[in-house]
C-alpha positions in Angstrom: -24.7 94.1 66.8 -26.6 90.1 67.1 -25.8 90.5 62.9 -22.1 91.9 63.2 -21.7 88.5 66.4 -23.7 86.0 64.0 -21.7 87.0 60.6 -17.8 86.6 62.9 -19.9 83.3 64.7 -20.0 82.5 60.8 -16.6 82.5 60.0 -15.0 81.4 61.7 -16.7 78.1 61.8 -16.5 78.3 58.8 -13.2 78.8 58.3 -12.2 76.2 60.7 -10.6 73.4 59.1 -13.4 70.1 59.2 -12.0 67.0 61.2 -11.8 63.9 59.4 -14.4 61.8 61.1 -12.3 57.8 61.8 -15.7 55.0 61.9 -15.2 53.3 65.7 -15.6 50.4 63.7 -12.2 50.6 62.5 -10.1 51.4 65.4 -11.8 47.6 67.0 -8.8 45.0 66.2 -11.4 41.7 67.0 -8.3 39.1 67.3 -5.8 41.8 69.3 -4.1 38.7 71.6 -4.8 35.8 69.1 -1.2 35.3 67.8 1.5 33.8 69.3 -0.8 31.7 71.5 -0.6 28.5 69.5 -4.5 28.6 68.5 -5.3 28.5 72.7 -7.3 31.7 72.7 -11.0 32.0 70.6 -11.3 35.7 68.9 -15.4 35.7 71.0 -17.7 36.9 73.1 -17.6 34.5 76.3 -19.4 34.7 79.4 -15.8 34.3 82.5 -14.4 31.4 83.4 -15.3 30.4 79.3 -18.7 28.4 80.5 -20.1 30.3 76.7 -18.6 31.3 73.4 -20.2 33.0 70.4 -17.6 31.5 68.2 -17.5 27.8 66.6 -15.5 25.3 68.6 -12.2 22.7 66.2 -9.8 20.8 67.6 -7.2 21.6 65.8 -3.8 22.1 67.4 -5.0 21.4 71.1 -2.4 21.0 73.9 -3.9 18.5 76.1 -6.9 16.0 76.2 -9.5 15.6 78.4 
């Protein structure tokens, strides 16, 4: 009985179509939200309220000066 059950389990799992594996890195868009903002949005990791940004600071396309 166990042999027939094991064989049927192996047969079912072997005949199932394999799911296409997709890497998690393919699901990430690092530039999401950066278009159409005239360069004022940085695609970098940032602390709350922009106190720390882990990206280079550039001076092009600034809309105001302090």
